[in-house]
Z-matrix of the N, CA and C atoms (Angstrom, degrees):
N
C 1 1.455
C 2 1.568 1 109.76
N 3 1.359 2 117.14 1 138.65
C 4 1.430 3 120.42 2 -179.55
C 5 1.527 4 110.18 3 -66.22
N 6 1.364 5 115.74 4 156.30
C 7 1.435 6 122.01 5 178.37
C 8 1.556 7 113.05 6 -67.47
N 9 1.324 8 114.81 7 -35.53
C 10 1.470 9 121.48 8 -178.47
C 11 1.536 10 106.49 9 -133.07
N 12 1.321 11 113.64 10 129.66
C 13 1.476 12 117.43 11 178.81
C 14 1.551 13 109.73 12 -158.22
N 15 1.318 14 115.28 13 169.15
C 16 1.478 15 122.51 14 176.15
C 17 1.534 16 105.23 15 -108.52
N 18 1.352 17 116.69 16 122.80
C 19 1.445 18 119.68 17 -176.54
C 20 1.550 19 109.76 18 -83.73
N 21 1.333 20 113.86 19 -179.15
C 22 1.516 21 120.10 20 -177.56
C 23 1.497 22 114.17 21 -65.32
N 24 1.364 23 118.40 22 -16.77
C 25 1.427 24 123.24 23 178.22
C 26 1.525 25 112.11 24 -98.94
N 27 1.332 26 117.67 25 18.57
C 28 1.438 27 124.88 26 -179.28
C 29 1.534 28 114.02 27 60.66
N 30 1.311 29 117.80 28 28.58
C 31 1.442 30 122.33 29 173.79
C 32 1.537 31 110.63 30 -94.70
N 33 1.303 32 115.64 31 139.00
C 34 1.450 33 118.73 32 175.31
C 35 1.514 34 108.99 33 -88.49
N 36 1.325 35 113.95 34 121.40
C 37 1.443 36 122.65 35 -176.20
C 38 1.549 37 107.60 36 -108.63
N 39 1.351 38 114.58 37 122.27
C 40 1.455 39 120.74 38 179.54
C 41 1.503 40 107.67 39 -120.19
N 42 1.320 41 117.74 40 114.03
C 43 1.462 42 124.80 41 -179.86
C 44 1.539 43 110.51 42 49.40
N 45 1.317 44 116.09 43 42.95
C 46 1.467 45 122.84 44 174.79
C 47 1.503 46 112.90 45 86.45
N 48 1.323 47 119.56 46 -1.79
C 49 1.469 48 120.04 47 -179.35
C 50 1.519 49 111.79 48 -110.16
N 51 1.339 50 116.46 49 144.39
C 52 1.493 51 119.12 50 177.70
C 53 1.516 52 108.61 51 -74.64
N 54 1.320 53 114.79 52 105.73
C 55 1.482 54 120.77 53 -175.71
C 56 1.539 55 113.04 54 -93.14
N 57 1.338 56 115.99 55 -17.94
C 58 1.453 57 120.20 56 -176.71
C 59 1.492 58 110.42 57 176.55
N 60 1.373 59 114.55 58 -163.89
C 61 1.433 60 118.60 59 -179.07
C 62 1.562 61 106.58 60 -153.32
N 63 1.316 62 114.26 61 166.51
C 64 1.480 63 120.56 62 177.58
C 65 1.533 64 106.53 63 -109.74
N 66 1.326 65 115.47 64 131.07
C 67 1.433 66 120.45 65 -179.89
C 68 1.562 67 107.25 66 -145.37
N 69 1.282 68 115.82 67 126.94
C 70 1.486 69 123.98 68 179.26
C 71 1.507 70 110.19 69 52.74
N 72 1.286 71 117.84 70 44.45
C 73 1.453 72 123.80 71 175.95
C 74 1.503 73 115.02 72 71.59
N 75 1.337 74 116.19 73 17.36
C 76 1.429 75 120.87 74 -176.69
C 77 1.531 76 108.34 75 -130.05
N 78 1.330 77 117.41 76 143.81
C 79 1.463 78 121.57 77 176.85
C 80 1.517 79 109.96 78 -93.10
N 81 1.344 80 115.38 79 131.11
C 82 1.445 81 122.44 80 173.58
C 83 1.504 82 106.16 81 -116.10
N 84 1.369 83 116.85 82 117.27
C 85 1.471 84 121.06 83 -172.41
C 86 1.525 85 111.02 84 -130.94
N 87 1.301 86 114.86 85 152.34
C 88 1.460 87 119.08 86 179.92
C 89 1.527 88 110.91 87 -76.73
N 90 1.331 89 116.29 88 140.70
C 91 1.457 90 118.73 89 -178.17
C 92 1.508 91 115.09 90 -64.16
N 93 1.333 92 117.99 91 -19.75
C 94 1.475 93 120.02 92 177.76
C 95 1.531 94 111.10 93 -67.51
N 96 1.304 95 118.54 94 -16.64
C 97 1.438 96 124.15 95 -179.79
C 98 1.546 97 111.75 96 -103.08
N 99 1.306 98 116.82 97 4.63
C 100 1.483 99 119.99 98 -174.84
C 101 1.537 100 109.00 99 -71.79
N 102 1.312 101 116.12 100 93.81
C 103 1.451 102 123.19 101 177.83
C 104 1.540 103 108.56 102 -127.33
N 105 1.305 104 113.12 103 163.76
C 106 1.469 105 115.96 104 176.83
C 107 1.536 106 112.44 105 -63.15
N 108 1.315 107 115.65 106 -34.95
C 109 1.465 108 119.10 107 178.94
C 110 1.515 109 111.78 108 -63.11
N 111 1.306 110 120.20 109 -45.67
C 112 1.487 111 123.07 110 178.48
C 113 1.521 112 110.93 111 -69.68
N 114 1.312 113 118.16 112 -39.64
C 115 1.429 114 122.46 113 177.78
C 116 1.533 115 109.62 114 -60.11
N 117 1.308 116 115.73 115 -44.20
C 118 1.503 117 120.91 116 178.92
C 119 1.527 118 110.69 117 -62.73
N 120 1.339 119 115.91 118 -44.07
C 121 1.453 120 121.12 119 179.42
C 122 1.527 121 110.03 120 -59.42
N 123 1.319 122 116.78 121 -49.72
C 124 1.487 123 120.40 122 -178.10
C 125 1.535 124 111.01 123 -65.03
N 126 1.302 125 116.46 124 -36.17
C 127 1.460 126 120.61 125 178.05
C 128 1.531 127 111.29 126 -65.08
N 129 1.368 128 117.31 127 -40.75
C 130 1.444 129 120.90 128 175.85
C 131 1.529 130 111.46 129 -60.49
N 132 1.350 131 115.61 130 -31.40
C 133 1.484 132 119.81 131 176.46
C 134 1.496 133 115.05 132 -79.80
N 135 1.375 134 114.88 133 3.20
C 136 1.475 135 122.03 134 -177.05
C 137 1.525 136 110.81 135 56.47
N 138 1.307 137 117.60 136 43.93
C 139 1.463 138 122.40 137 179.48
C 140 1.551 139 111.66 138 -111.03
N 141 1.291 140 115.37 139 124.75
C 142 1.446 141 118.66 140 171.34
C 143 1.536 142 105.48 141 -68.43
N 144 1.308 143 118.80 142 140.71
C 145 1.484 144 121.23 143 -174.41
C 146 1.533 145 109.92 144 -118.90
N 147 1.325 146 113.97 145 133.64
C 148 1.447 147 122.54 146 171.69
C 149 1.521 148 107.76 147 -112.43
N 150 1.336 149 115.40 148 120.00
C 151 1.467 150 119.94 149 -179.83
C 152 1.499 151 109.19 150 -96.49
N 153 1.360 152 116.04 151 128.07
C 154 1.454 153 123.56 152 -177.85
C 155 1.519 154 109.13 153 -135.68
N 156 1.324 155 114.69 154 151.19
C 157 1.472 156 120.60 155 171.16
C 158 1.535 157 109.73 156 -79.63
N 159 1.270 158 116.92 157 149.83
C 160 1.491 159 120.93 158 171.09
C 161 1.504 160 117.64 159 89.13
N 162 1.353 161 116.21 160 -9.08
C 163 1.484 162 119.84 161 -176.91
C 164 1.551 163 110.66 162 -63.41
N 165 1.319 164 117.83 163 -43.13
C 166 1.450 165 119.85 164 178.97
C 167 1.545 166 111.76 165 -57.09
N 168 1.341 167 115.16 166 -48.18
C 169 1.498 168 121.52 167 -178.86
C 170 1.589 169 109.12 168 -58.15
N 171 1.285 170 115.98 169 -44.04
C 172 1.471 171 119.28 170 -178.69
C 173 1.537 172 110.66 171 -65.22
N 174 1.328 173 115.67 172 -43.63
C 175 1.499 174 118.72 173 -179.47
C 176 1.511 175 111.60 174 -64.20
N 177 1.362 176 116.50 175 -42.45
C 178 1.461 177 120.52 176 -178.70
C 179 1.520 178 109.59 177 -63.57
N 180 1.339 179 116.50 178 -39.11
C 181 1.438 180 118.76 179 178.98
C 182 1.508 181 115.90 180 -81.79
N 183 1.345 182 114.81 181 -0.72
C 184 1.480 183 120.94 182 178.02
C 185 1.566 184 111.73 183 74.59
N 186 1.313 185 118.48 184 18.70
C 187 1.457 186 122.30 185 -176.93
C 188 1.528 187 114.49 186 -84.60
N 189 1.307 188 116.75 187 -20.64
C 190 1.438 189 121.04 188 178.74
C 191 1.504 190 109.78 189 -150.09
N 192 1.275 191 115.95 190 141.92
C 193 1.476 192 119.36 191 177.62
C 194 1.515 193 108.34 192 -149.49
N 195 1.251 194 113.87 193 165.82
C 196 1.436 195 120.66 194 -175.19
C 197 1.522 196 113.79 195 -83.15
N 198 1.306 197 119.11 196 -8.60
C 199 1.460 198 118.06 197 -174.58
C 200 1.527 199 113.78 198 -92.02
N 201 1.353 200 118.88 199 6.42
C 202 1.415 201 122.48 200 177.11
C 203 1.520 202 109.53 201 -117.06
N 204 1.354 203 115.47 202 88.20
C 205 1.516 204 117.94 203 -177.68
C 206 1.503 205 113.68 204 -66.22
N 207 1.324 206 118.54 205 -15.71
C 208 1.463 207 121.37 206 179.74
C 209 1.509 208 113.16 207 -84.92
N 210 1.366 209 118.20 208 -12.54
C 211 1.440 210 121.08 209 -177.08
C 212 1.558 211 111.24 210 -65.98
N 213 1.312 212 117.58 211 134.55
C 214 1.447 213 118.57 212 -177.95
C 215 1.572 214 110.98 213 -70.23
N 216 1.329 215 113.51 214 147.62
C 217 1.457 216 117.22 215 176.79
C 218 1.531 217 108.56 216 -73.61
N 219 1.319 218 112.93 217 129.67
C 220 1.506 219 116.56 218 -179.30
C 221 1.547 220 109.51 219 -76.78
N 222 1.327 221 115.89 220 138.59
C 223 1.433 222 122.87 221 -179.76
C 224 1.501 223 108.49 222 -96.35
N 225 1.339 224 115.92 223 163.48
C 226 1.467 225 120.91 224 172.15
C 227 1.512 226 107.09 225 -76.25
N 228 1.289 227 116.01 226 158.24
C 229 1.457 228 121.69 227 -177.32
C 230 1.523 229 109.05 228 -128.58
N 231 1.302 230 114.36 229 133.34
C 232 1.483 231 122.36 230 172.98
C 233 1.545 232 106.95 231 -125.64
N 234 1.356 233 112.91 232 130.33
C 235 1.459 234 117.58 233 178.59
C 236 1.545 235 107.42 234 -109.44
N 237 1.333 236 114.64 235 129.59
C 238 1.487 237 123.08 236 -178.47
C 239 1.520 238 107.19 237 -111.85
N 240 1.366 239 113.59 238 134.74
C 241 1.480 240 118.71 239 173.13
C 242 1.525 241 108.10 240 -129.65
N 243 1.317 242 116.42 241 153.49
C 244 1.412 243 124.00 242 -178.04
C 245 1.555 244 109.29 243 -57.70
N 246 1.348 245 115.49 244 138.97
C 247 1.483 246 119.56 245 179.56
C 248 1.553 247 111.21 246 -73.24
N 249 1.300 248 117.62 247 162.44
C 250 1.441 249 120.73 248 -176.14
C 251 1.567 250 112.10 249 -70.04
N 252 1.327 251 117.53 250 -16.52
C 253 1.466 252 118.24 251 176.67
C 254 1.527 253 115.70 252 -91.24
N 255 1.311 254 116.72 253 5.40
C 256 1.445 255 118.34 254 175.97
C 257 1.514 256 109.81 255 -81.13
N 258 1.366 257 120.44 256 153.68
C 259 1.445 258 120.57 257 179.25
C 260 1.530 259 112.60 258 -56.81
N 261 1.332 260 116.98 259 142.75
C 262 1.424 261 122.18 260 -179.46
C 263 1.527 262 111.90 261 -59.13
N 264 1.362 263 115.68 262 -40.35
C 265 1.457 264 116.73 263 -177.40
C 266 1.535 265 112.93 264 -73.70
N 267 1.341 266 117.93 265 4.51
C 268 1.430 267 121.35 266 174.75
C 269 1.521 268 111.02 267 -86.41
N 270 1.297 269 115.26 268 -19.17
C 271 1.480 270 123.20 269 -174.50
C 272 1.480 271 112.97 270 -79.34
N 273 1.286 272 117.25 271 141.69
C 274 1.474 273 123.85 272 167.59
C 275 1.561 274 110.42 273 61.10
N 276 1.323 275 117.13 274 40.14
C 277 1.465 276 120.55 275 174.94
C 278 1.552 277 109.97 276 -120.65
N 279 1.309 278 112.94 277 155.47
C 280 1.499 279 116.43 278 -178.79
C 281 1.518 280 110.74 279 -68.85
N 282 1.302 281 114.95 280 167.43
C 283 1.497 282 122.69 281 -177.12
C 284 1.518 283 111.55 282 -58.95
N 285 1.305 284 116.76 283 -48.72
C 286 1.499 285 118.69 284 -175.83
C 287 1.534 286 109.32 285 -61.42
N 288 1.324 287 119.90 286 -41.87
C 289 1.483 288 122.59 287 177.63
C 290 1.500 289 110.29 288 -63.66
N 291 1.341 290 118.50 289 -42.17
C 292 1.440 291 122.31 290 177.87
C 293 1.507 292 110.85 291 -56.69
N 294 1.349 293 115.50 292 -50.84
C 295 1.474 294 119.58 293 -176.12
C 296 1.567 295 109.07 294 -65.67
N 297 1.273 296 117.32 295 -42.02
C 298 1.501 297 122.57 296 -179.32
C 299 1.520 298 111.12 297 -60.81
N 300 1.334 299 117.79 298 -46.87
C 301 1.445 300 122.06 299 -173.54
C 302 1.542 301 114.67 300 -89.10
N 303 1.358 302 117.21 301 -31.51
C 304 1.467 303 119.78 302 -167.79
C 305 1.556 304 111.16 303 -131.29
N 306 1.294 305 119.17 304 -5.50
C 307 1.471 306 122.28 305 -176.55
C 308 1.544 307 108.43 306 85.28
N 309 1.324 308 113.32 307 179.34
C 310 1.482 309 119.41 308 -179.50
C 311 1.514 310 110.34 309 -60.16
N 312 1.328 311 116.41 310 142.54
C 313 1.474 312 120.17 311 179.20
C 314 1.566 313 107.56 312 -65.79
N 315 1.372 314 115.54 313 141.23
C 316 1.447 315 120.81 314 178.27
C 317 1.531 316 110.96 315 -130.73
N 318 1.338 317 118.21 316 156.16
C 319 1.452 318 118.73 317 178.14
C 320 1.507 319 114.09 318 -58.14
N 321 1.304 320 119.83 319 -24.88
C 322 1.470 321 119.91 320 177.49
C 323 1.503 322 114.28 321 -62.33
N 324 1.355 323 117.77 322 -25.75
C 325 1.421 324 124.44 323 179.50
C 326 1.539 325 113.59 324 -84.42
N 327 1.343 326 115.41 325 -12.99
C 328 1.465 327 121.58 326 -170.72
C 329 1.502 328 111.31 327 -122.96
N 330 1.325 329 115.38 328 162.04
C 331 1.496 330 122.99 329 172.46
C 332 1.484 331 107.53 330 -130.97
N 333 1.360 332 119.06 331 141.28
C 334 1.442 333 118.26 332 175.70
C 335 1.512 334 111.39 333 -72.75
N 336 1.332 335 118.74 334 133.25
C 337 1.452 336 123.06 335 179.38
C 338 1.522 337 110.86 336 -112.98
N 339 1.343 338 118.27 337 -5.92
C 340 1.451 339 120.98 338 174.98
C 341 1.517 340 107.07 339 -153.57
N 342 1.295 341 116.85 340 139.82
C 343 1.504 342 121.42 341 175.04
C 344 1.514 343 105.90 342 -148.17
N 345 1.312 344 115.51 343 110.86
C 346 1.449 345 119.06 344 179.70
C 347 1.518 346 112.15 345 178.90
N 348 1.267 347 118.11 346 -165.07
C 349 1.450 348 121.49 347 177.99
C 350 1.541 349 110.09 348 -104.34
N 351 1.289 350 114.59 349 143.08
C 352 1.465 351 122.30 350 172.98
C 353 1.488 352 106.85 351 -122.03
N 354 1.307 353 115.37 352 171.31
C 355 1.499 354 119.56 353 -172.01
C 356 1.569 355 112.67 354 -88.59
N 357 1.336 356 116.48 355 14.00
C 358 1.438 357 119.84 356 178.82
C 359 1.510 358 112.65 357 -152.96
N 360 1.308 359 118.73 358 156.80
C 361 1.474 360 125.50 359 169.83
C 362 1.537 361 108.98 360 -98.22
N 363 1.325 362 117.78 361 -4.80
C 364 1.445 363 121.70 362 -173.74
C 365 1.533 364 107.95 363 -78.36
N 366 1.353 365 114.26 364 122.89
C 367 1.486 366 120.98 365 -174.86
C 368 1.510 367 111.65 366 -63.56
N 369 1.328 368 119.87 367 -38.21
C 370 1.440 369 123.22 368 177.78
C 371 1.490 370 110.66 369 -65.17
N 372 1.383 371 116.40 370 -40.10
C 373 1.458 372 120.22 371 175.75
C 374 1.526 373 112.11 372 -62.92
N 375 1.324 374 115.58 373 -39.31
C 376 1.485 375 119.41 374 178.09
C 377 1.524 376 109.74 375 -65.86
N 378 1.301 377 115.88 376 -41.42
C 379 1.504 378 120.90 377 177.83
C 380 1.518 379 109.29 378 -58.76
N 381 1.333 380 116.13 379 -48.39
C 382 1.471 381 120.15 380 -178.96
C 383 1.558 382 111.11 381 -61.41
N 384 1.327 383 116.77 382 -40.95
C 385 1.440 384 120.24 383 -179.23
C 386 1.501 385 113.20 384 -64.85
N 387 1.346 386 115.25 385 -39.74
C 388 1.477 387 118.94 386 -175.85
C 389 1.514 388 114.38 387 -97.71
N 390 1.289 389 116.13 388 16.16
C 391 1.457 390 121.28 389 172.27
C 392 1.544 391 110.45 390 -83.88
N 393 1.346 392 114.81 391 -5.35
C 394 1.425 393 122.52 392 173.31
C 395 1.516 394 109.77 393 -129.80
N 396 1.313 395 120.48 394 159.65
C 397 1.470 396 121.78 395 -177.90
C 398 1.560 397 110.41 396 -59.57
N 399 1.341 398 116.69 397 141.00
C 400 1.393 399 123.16 398 177.79
C 401 1.531 400 108.40 399 -135.86
N 402 1.317 401 116.47 400 153.21
C 403 1.495 402 119.37 401 177.21
C 404 1.538 403 108.89 402 -61.32
N 405 1.303 404 115.39 403 134.63
C 406 1.451 405 121.59 404 178.07
C 407 1.524 406 114.19 405 80.47
N 408 1.330 407 118.78 406 1.67
C 409 1.438 408 125.27 407 -178.02
C 410 1.518 409 105.31 408 -101.43
N 411 1.336 410 118.71 409 113.79
C 412 1.468 411 121.21 410 -173.57
C 413 1.530 412 112.57 411 -109.07
N 414 1.292 413 117.91 412 26.01
C 415 1.480 414 119.32 413 -178.24
C 416 1.537 415 113.65 414 -120.40
N 417 1.311 416 114.78 415 -173.87
C 418 1.441 417 120.01 416 174.12
C 419 1.555 418 107.84 417 -76.47
N 420 1.324 419 118.49 418 162.75
C 421 1.474 420 118.76 419 173.80
C 422 1.510 421 111.52 420 -51.44
N 423 1.302 422 117.54 421 141.63
C 424 1.471 423 120.85 422 -176.15
C 425 1.510 424 110.41 423 -54.86
N 426 1.307 425 115.79 424 138.21
C 427 1.474 426 122.82 425 179.86
C 428 1.512 427 111.03 426 -150.38
N 429 1.287 428 113.89 427 175.54
C 430 1.458 429 123.40 428 178.74
C 431 1.580 430 107.56 429 -55.15
N 432 1.234 431 117.82 430 138.79
C 433 1.526 432 128.93 431 -179.40
C 434 1.510 433 111.04 432 91.64
N 435 1.326 434 121.32 433 -9.25
C 436 1.473 435 120.04 434 173.93
C 437 1.520 436 110.53 435 -75.16
N 438 1.346 437 117.40 436 158.72
C 439 1.414 438 121.83 437 179.73
C 440 1.533 439 108.64 438 -122.95
N 441 1.347 440 114.59 439 131.13
C 442 1.483 441 119.76 440 176.35
C 443 1.526 442 106.98 441 -106.46
N 444 1.316 443 113.57 442 128.82
C 445 1.482 444 121.40 443 174.39
C 446 1.487 445 110.47 444 -107.74
N 447 1.307 446 118.97 445 123.94
C 448 1.457 447 122.02 446 171.23
C 449 1.535 448 106.21 447 -106.34
N 450 1.326 449 116.62 448 129.25
C 451 1.470 450 115.70 449 -174.85
C 452 1.521 451 109.54 450 -145.34
N 453 1.325 452 116.36 451 156.67
C 454 1.416 453 123.69 452 168.88
C 455 1.543 454 106.53 453 -152.66
N 456 1.346 455 114.72 454 -163.79
C 457 1.467 456 117.84 455 -171.91
C 458 1.559 457 111.48 456 -65.79
N 459 1.348 458 118.98 457 -15.97
C 460 1.460 459 120.84 458 179.98
C 461 1.521 460 111.74 459 -89.46
N 462 1.329 461 120.54 460 -8.44
C 463 1.470 462 122.49 461 177.63
C 464 1.515 463 112.80 462 137.11
N 465 1.341 464 115.08 463 -166.97
C 466 1.426 465 123.56 464 -177.27
C 467 1.493 466 112.22 465 -123.50
N 468 1.330 467 114.99 466 151.42
C 469 1.463 468 122.35 467 170.26
C 470 1.541 469 105.30 468 -130.98
N 471 1.361 470 114.41 469 139.21
C 472 1.435 471 122.44 470 -173.42
C 473 1.537 472 109.77 471 -116.08
N 474 1.336 473 116.18 472 138.66
C 475 1.463 474 119.97 473 -179.38
C 476 1.508 475 110.51 474 -133.74
N 477 1.301 476 117.35 475 122.70
C 478 1.477 477 124.53 476 179.06
C 479 1.495 478 108.39 477 -82.67
N 480 1.316 479 118.03 478 129.28
C 481 1.478 480 123.59 479 178.16
C 482 1.534 481 106.45 480 -78.14
N 483 1.338 482 116.77 481 104.81
C 484 1.411 483 125.43 482 -173.58
C 485 1.500 484 110.12 483 -96.67
N 486 1.286 485 119.00 484 -178.07
C 487 1.478 486 122.99 485 -177.21
C 488 1.542 487 110.33 486 -63.18
N 489 1.287 488 117.99 487 -38.25
C 490 1.465 489 122.90 488 175.13
C 491 1.501 490 111.17 489 -131.33
N 492 1.279 491 115.44 490 91.78
C 493 1.473 492 121.31 491 178.99
C 494 1.541 493 112.50 492 93.01
N 495 1.344 494 112.61 493 -154.94
C 496 1.445 495 119.58 494 -175.95
C 497 1.547 496 109.36 495 -123.08
N 498 1.338 497 114.67 496 154.10
C 499 1.443 498 121.43 497 177.91
C 500 1.548 499 107.30 498 -129.96
N 501 1.319 500 114.19 499 127.27
C 502 1.471 501 117.40 500 -179.85
C 503 1.517 502 109.29 501 -72.39
N 504 1.369 503 116.14 502 134.20
C 505 1.435 504 122.82 503 -178.99
C 506 1.502 505 111.16 504 -129.18
N 507 1.331 506 116.55 505 168.73
C 508 1.495 507 118.43 506 -178.26
C 509 1.551 508 109.61 507 -86.62
N 510 1.307 509 117.41 508 -34.80
C 511 1.464 510 123.48 509 174.22
C 512 1.533 511 113.13 510 49.50
N 513 1.309 512 114.84 511 60.19
C 514 1.493 513 118.97 512 -178.92
C 515 1.510 514 107.99 513 -128.30
N 516 1.288 515 115.70 514 162.31
C 517 1.452 516 123.38 515 178.13
C 518 1.499 517 108.93 516 -66.14
N 519 1.366 518 118.36 517 140.75
C 520 1.445 519 118.09 518 175.79
C 521 1.512 520 111.28 519 -62.28
N 522 1.291 521 117.09 520 145.83
C 523 1.477 522 121.46 521 179.52
C 524 1.506 523 109.68 522 -65.16
N 525 1.262 524 116.82 523 132.84
C 526 1.461 525 119.59 524 176.84
C 527 1.451 526 107.99 525 -104.80
N 528 1.321 527 114.78 526 135.44
C 529 1.490 528 117.99 527 -180.00
C 530 1.519 529 108.74 528 -102.95
N 531 1.273 530 114.13 529 142.53
C 532 1.475 531 120.14 530 -179.54
C 533 1.497 532 108.04 531 -112.42
N 534 1.276 533 114.39 532 136.44
C 535 1.464 534 119.28 533 178.21
C 536 1.545 535 106.25 534 -118.84
N 537 1.267 536 115.13 535 146.88
C 538 1.456 537 119.57 536 178.42
C 539 1.513 538 106.95 537 -115.23
N 540 1.312 539 115.52 538 125.75
C 541 1.427 540 119.61 539 176.68
C 542 1.551 541 108.74 540 -122.26
N 543 1.287 542 111.83 541 137.42
C 544 1.475 543 116.94 542 177.94
C 545 1.524 544 107.61 543 -107.23
N 546 1.298 545 114.13 544 134.34
C 547 1.496 546 120.98 545 177.80
C 548 1.517 547 109.43 546 -122.62
N 549 1.252 548 115.08 547 148.41
C 550 1.496 549 118.92 548 176.83
C 551 1.491 550 107.78 549 -119.36
């Protein structure tokens, strides 16, 4: 058996391990397998390659494979929680109360407590996952007033954890205005 090959389910197998998959004529492979040997193999197959973290884990767990072209591409996830120096009454309130009392949430009020890949783009699934401690998650269990960012190479989308579900928000820094004064 060859050291590197593509199996009948369009998975890239490297030394017996699922290193990635083929989807829409493109190879998606885990960065832990990024070697000259695998790059040369994929180049010989005339495949453009996208290197991503976490692909091996998903393939081993059966959560993603290359033979389902309709499966959505999973985005990276960043969870933001209010910093310790924000007012206590800003915490654990619904979005409308947040805006009314403190204005739109901004990254300056928050700190990222998790940044990585999860096995879903579903916000409720992410909430369920992070309602208990997880490796690499340095915050309190997810709760109202937290912000979930889903992002990929095309950009980010932000979702405020509201009293019932999530609400998409812009989550940007307030515009600063500059004035120029001349003195003599």
